[in-house]
N, C-alpha and C positions, 0 to 999 in steps of 0.2 A: 460406702463407708463414709459417714459424716466426720466433721472436725473433731467433734468430742471422741469418737470412737477411734479415730487415727492417733489422736494424742494418747489414748489409753493404750493403744497397741505398742506404740514406740516406747511409753514408758515402762511397758510390762514385758510381753512375749518378745518385742523387737529388741529391746535392751538384752534381753536373757540371751537370746540368739546371738547378738553382737558380742556379748562378754565371752560367751561360751567359745566362740570361733577366735577371738583374741586371745584366751587363754592356752587354748590347744595349740594356736599357731605359736605363742611365745615359747611354750615348753618345747615344741618341735625344733624351733631355732636356737633354743638354748643348747638341746642334745646335740644339734649339727655341730655347734661351736665346741663344746667341751667333749665330744667324742672323737674330735680330729686328734685331741691327745697332744703331748708335748714331750720329744725325747728328753730324757734325764741328762741334765749337764753334770758329768763327771769332774769337771775341771774346778779346781780350787777357787771359791770366790774372792774376786779382787775388790768388792764393793757391795753395797745393799741392793738387792733385787726390787724390795719394797720402795726405797726411796728414789731408785731408778723409775720405777713405774709412777709413782707419784709426781715425780719432777717432770716427766715426759707428758703427762696428761695435761698439767698446766702449761708448760712451756710452748708446747704445739698450739695452744690456744692463743698465743700471742703472736701475731703475723710478723715475719721477717721485714725488713725495711724495704727491700726490694720488692716483696710481694704487695706490700701495702702501696708503693707507689704504682704499682701496675694494677692492682685490683681494687682500688680504694672503695669504690662504690659497692661492689659486690661484698665487701667485707664488712662495711657500715651496716647495709641492709640485712646481711646475714646474721649479724648480733643483734640487730634491733628486733628482727621478727622472731628469732629464737628466744630472747629474753622476754619479748613481750608475750609470747603465748604461754611461757613458764608462769608468769606473772599473773595472767588471767586465769589460767587453770587452778592455780594454788590460792590466789588472794579475791576471787569474787566471792561474794557471800553465798548465793545460792550453790555455787560449787562446794563451798566449805560445808554447807548444810548436807549434801550429798556425801561427801567424804565421811561426815560425822555418823550418817546413817550405816555406812559399810565399815568404817575402822572403830567406831564407838568413841571417837574423840574428835575434836576439831581445833581451830585456832583462830585468832583474830584476822579479820579480813580488811583489804583497803577500802576506802570510801567508793561507792558506786561511780561518782563522777570522775574520779582518778582512773578507775579501771576503764570506764568509758573512752577516757582520753588516750589509755594505753592501746585499747582496741583499735581507735583511729589511726595511731601511728603505726601500728604493726599492720594493718591493713594497706596502709601507704606503702610501707617498706616491701611487702610481698608485691604490690603492684609494680614498684620500682625494679624489683628484682625480676619480674616478669619481662617488662619491657626491654630491659637490658639482655636478657636471654634471646628475645625476638630479634633485636637489633644488632646484636653483636655476631659477626658472621660465623666466628669460631664456635661460640655456645650454641648458636641455632644448629650448626652442622652436627655437633655431638649430641645435640638433645634429643631424647627418645620420647615416645607415647608416654611411658612412666613418668618423665620429668614433669609432663605437663598435668598428668593425673594426680601425682603427690600434691602438685601445687594447687590443684582445684580442691583436693579433699582437705586441704590445710586452711584454705582461704573460706570456704564455705561455712564451717562453724562460726569463724568470726563474723562474717556477714550476716548470717542467720540470727546470731547472738545478738549482735547490733540492731538489727530490725525488731527482734522481739522486745528488747529494752525500750526502745523508742516508738514500739507499736506502729511499724511501719509496713506497708505493702498489703498485709493479709490481715485478717482476725487474729487475735492473740492467741488462741487455742492451734490455730494453723501454723503461724509462724514459729510458735514454740516447738510444734511437733515436727517441723522441718529442721528446726536448729538440734533437737535431739536426735533426728535421723541422720543428719549430717554427720554427728559425732559418732554414731553407730558405724557409720559407713568408715571412718576414720580408724575406729578399732578394728574392723573386720579386715582392712587392707594394711594396718601396720606391720604386722610381723612378716608379710609377703613382699613388701616393697621397700623402696629406699627410705621409707620412713624409720625404718630400723635402725638406720645409722645413728640416731638419737641415743642407742645404746651401744651398738657395736663400735662406735667411735671412740668410746672411753676402753672399751675391752682390748681393742687394737693398740691404742697408744700405751695403754697399761702393760701389755704383753711386750711390745718392743722396748718399752723403758726398763722392764724388768731384766728382759735378756741382756740390754747394754748394761745396766746397773751391776748385774752378776760379773760381767767382763771389766768392770771399773771404768767404763766410758760413759759419755751421755748421748742419749739417742737424738 
């Protein structure tokens, strides 16, 4: 398979396969979550479950003072690469073009130079997070193969996207194909790994907040 055929495959059949696995996987995970069910709370509400859910989702995103003092580097790098990834996905012009093809509408993107800088900062934050995981005895002890797998499949789309934008390493069709393939691997693994926390995090916080809000307390 030459580079042109490879690019055509990842843009066509490869993407369709990855998207299909992603959709099926997400449906299965959503069913697992909601089929667990929740026992009906017959007690009289002492507060708002909705307000409790919203409050907990946002309040848990702000680290406590003791946590900040103990894990400052981890918190900063975590926020930087999560926000960076979101900005790159949503505001890079070629990504917006892809969204427009699927959704029928788009939005204004950030200048390529800005997104390029965000990509560099995001990759640096991910590298700092990896080094900290490798150097910290506790983090290294509790880390599993999946932790490093998730880091790799998160980092590779950034790296290959940066290389494609700057025409580094390989011919443009090859590096663009590798970038698309790395995104497809991310899609395939997303529902079945810790990557899913990007969604379940808010569900769990909302559930705990709603339960506490119904009882009139803060989670």
